[in-house]
N, C-alpha and C positions, 0 to 999 in steps of 0.2 A: 575536128568534127563538132558542129554545133548541136547541142542536145535539143530534143523536141521541145522541152520546156522553154529553153532560151530562145529557140526559133519562134515559138509562139509569142513570147514577150516582145521580141523585136518586131514581129509583124503587127502586134497590137499597138505598139508605140508608134509605128509608122502611120497606121491609120489614125491614131490619136492626133498626131501633128498635122496630118493632111486635113483632118476635119476642122482644124483651127482652134482646138482646145488649148494648145500652147503655141505661142508665136514662134515661127522660124525666123532666122536672121533676115530673110528677105522681107519679112513683115515688120521690121523694127520701126519703120517710120509710120507708126500708128497716128491717125488723125487726132490732133489736139494734144498729143503727148509731148510734154516738156520735161526732159530728164533733170534739168536744173531745178525746176519748180518742185518736182517730185522729191529730189534729194533734200531740198530746203525744208519741205514740209515734214519729212521724217526727222530731220535734225531738230527742228523746232519742237516737235512733240517729245523727243527723247531728253532734251536738255532744258525744257521749260522750267523745271523745278530746282535747278542749281542756283538760281538767283545771281549769276555772275554777269550776264549780259545787261548792259545799260546803254541804250542808244543815245547818242548826242542829239539834243533837241534841235529842230530846224529854226525855231524862234525862241527868244529869251523866255525862260521859265524858272521859277524858284525850285531849287533842289530840296527834296524831302530830307536829304542827309544834312543839310545846312540850316534848316529852320531853327531860329532861336539862338544861333551861335553868334558870338561877337567877333573874335579874331580868327581868320583862316589863312593858311599859307599854302601856296601852290608852287611846286618846284618842277621845272621842266628838265628835259634831258639833253645829253650832248657828249657821251663817251667819257673816256678817262680824263680828258682835259677838263670837262665840266665837274666831274667828281672832285678833282683837285682844286678847281676854282671855288667850289662850295666849301671845301675844307678850309681854305684860306679866308674866305669871306665870313663864314660863321665864327671862325676863330677870332677874327678881327672884331666882329660884333660883340662877342662875349667879353673880350678885353675892354670894350668901351661901355659895358653895362647893358647891352641889349641882348636879351635871351630870345632867340627865334622859337624856342620850345614853349613859349607862353601862348602859342596859337592853340585854339580849341579844336582845330581840325587841320590835318596836313594831307595834301594830295601830291604824291610823287610819281614822276614818270622817268623811267630809265635811270640816268644819273641821279635824278631827284628822288627816285625810290630808294636808292642806296642811302642818300643823305637823310631823307625823311625818316626812314626806318631806324637808322643809327641814332638820329637825334631824339626821336620820341621814346626809344627804348633805353636811353641813357648811355649809349655807347659812342657818342660823337667824338669824344677826346681820343678814344682808342683808334677810330678811323683816321682822325687827323694825324696822329703819331705814325700810323702805318704809311700814310701817303707822304709824309715828310721823309720817312725812311726810303720809300720807293723813288722819291724824287732824287735822292742821292744815288740810288742803285736801280735805275730803270730797267736794266737787263733782267733783274730778278722778277720784276712785275711781268715782263714779257714772257717769262717762263710759265707764270701762272695763267696767263691768258694769251697763248701763242697765236699770232696772226701771220701764218706762213703765206706764201704765194697761193692765191685762191685757185682751186681746181675748177673744172668746167661747171659743175653743179652749183658751186658757190658763186662763180661769175654770173651765172644765169639769174640767181636770186638777187644779187647786188644790182645787176643791170636793170632788171624789171623794177626794183624798188626805186631806182634813181630816174627811170624814164616814164613812170606813170604821170598822167596829166591832171588827175583830179583825185579827190578823196572819197569817191563812190565806193559802195560795197564791192562792186565788181573789180575795181582796181585793187582794193585791199585784199580781196580773195586771190587775185592773180599773184600778188606779192607773197601771200601766205602759202599758196600751193607750191611756189618755188622754194620758199623757206623750208617747207616740209620735206622737199626732195633734195635739199642741199646736204652734202657730206661735210659737216663742219668738224673741226678738230676739237673744239670746246663744246661738248654735248653731254647729254645724260646727267648723271650725278655731279659731274665736274662743274656744270653750270651753276648748280645750287651751292656747291662747296665754296666757290669764289666769294660771293657776297657774305656767306656765313663766316668765312675766315677773316674777311676785311671788317665787317661791321659787328660781329658777335651776336647778330640777331638770332632769334629762336629758329631751330630746325624742327621743332615739334609743335609750336603753338603760335598764336597771334596775340601777344601780350598787351598791346596798347589799342584801345578802342578808337582813338582819334586818328590813327594812321590808315591811309587808303593808298593803294597802288593801282596802276593802270596796265592793261595789256590788250592784245587783240587776238581773237580766235583765228588761227591760220586757215581753218577750213571754211568757216562761215563768213569771215570778215567782220564779225560783231565786235564792238568795243566791250571790254570787260572792266568793271570797277570792283576791286576786292577790298573789303573791310573785314573787321573782326567777325561779324555775325556770319557772313557767307563763307569766310575762310574756314571757320570752325565746322560749318555744315558740310563743307567739301574736303576737309582734312588738308588744308593748305597752310603750311607754316609761313611766317613772315619772310624768312630768308629765301624761300622758294618763290614767293610772289615778286620779291625784288629781282631775282634772277630772271623771271619771265618778262618783267617790265623792261629789262635791258638785253633781251635776246634779239640782237640785230640780225635781220635776214641775211643769209649767206656768210655770216661771221660766227655767231654764237647761237646755240639752241637748235630748234624751238624747245620750249619748256612746258611740261605737263602741269596744268592747274586743274585739279579735279579730274575730269575726263576730257579736257580740251587741251590740245597742243597750241601753245601761244607764242606770239612774237612781241617784239618791242612795243611799249605803249605809245611811242612817238609815231608809229606807222598808222596814223589815224587822221580823220577829217579835222579834228580839233587839235590845235598846236599844244595847248597847255592844259586842256580839260578843265578850264575854269568854270564850266557850267555845273560841275559837281559841288562847288561852294557857293553857287548863286543863291542869294537870299540871306547870307550871313551879313552882319553889319559892315565888316571891313575885311578886305582880302588883299594880302601882299602876294604879288605874282612875280616870280623870278624866272626868266627864260634866257637861253643862250643868245638867241638872235630875235629879230622881229618876225622870223618865219620865212622870209624871202631873200634875205641878204646874209652874207657871211658863210661860215662853214655849216653845211647841212648834211643830215644823214638819210634823207628821203627826198624824192622828187615831188611828193604831194604838196601842192601849193597851200600856203598858210599866210595869215596876216594876224599877228597877235593883237594888233590895235582894234581890228574888227571884233575879235573875241572879247577884248576888254570892254568895248562898247556894249556888247550883248550882256555881259556880266552886270554892268552898271545899270542897264535897262531894267533889271530885276530889283533895283534898290540897293545893291551892294556898292559901297564906296571902294574903289580899287586903287592900289599903288603898284605901278609896274616898274620893275628893274630889269633892264636888258644887259646881260654881262658883256656881250660882244666877243668877237674872236679876232686876234691880230691876223694880218694877211699871211697866208701860207701855213697856218696852223692845221695839223692833221689831228682830228679829235681822238683817234684811237692810238696815237703814238705815245708810248710811255716816256719818251724824252721830253714831252711837253708838261709833265707833272710838276716839275720844280718851278718853271716860269708861271704856270697857272696858279699854284699856291700863292706865289708872291703877288700876282695880279689881283687875285680875289681878296687877299689881305689888305692891299692898298685901297681897293674899291670900298671896303667896309668903312674906312675913315670918312668918306664923303657921304655914304648912305646911312650910317648909324643915326645921326641927328634927325634925319627925315623919317626913318622908321620909328624912332622913339616918339616923335611928335604924332605920327600917323596912328600908332597904337596906344597913345596916352589916354 
């Protein structure tokens, strides 16, 4: 039996809804109402103060982060293969007397975030030794980053990532929403643990001011650039940022940066994020491919040569090195670690004299 008080409440509520004070489901299609715009406005207001979002410019413009800098280094992404390639390449450079850590600023994406953070924090030799070990025992690395047969939610994120046709915010949001909904085996704290174990980077702080990592907000599709100042403001350790930058949709992550769940920095309109170093005197840019050929981890169309042209339009002199991938290489296959180490090491022999002259 309904009490008189409750009956009165229900009656009053019915009249309230009938009068239009609160919309019924039949009135959801309110004229001029755009739920996407509403949600975007709320998000923009709540997150405007964290300083993480940094949209890629449509036209060449000098970056306030790079003004007055001489040498800058941009490191692109490409899975386990590219981490190993970098280890071999930088090892070769160091043996030939070229220290990549002489850069005044380093911007790393995905694999490049691993290498850049280890390099700038003084832990590169540790990372190289570890990858030499895993090159001999790839099954052990596979246990640290298990890539089992993808489930339906993972397949959805991977398929959307590979089938998008442009780098618009809408496309990146579509990938990000699928990434958020993916049931990944490598998730949560284990995502951060992997780069921390491999690189020795800080799990509590951002020790080096010249290191920057990239990521993308899964919900809004915004590009995020993380450096020491905004990292400390939001409580983001360096190892955590490297993890976020390598959180490939449908495979690893997403990873929380501040209050934003983030995915791989390579899932963006810009291939190498060279605009972040625009205005520096000289920029050495190293990428896995030209952005449209070879092994790729996203369907977003890129052209690194266009990006380099935009960089040079700001007055920065650029040197581009494209690592390249042998036919049939799977970027996330631990069995590729050993050959990638050797390929990178051999490549350093031809590039070291050019880099030395470029940075002289």
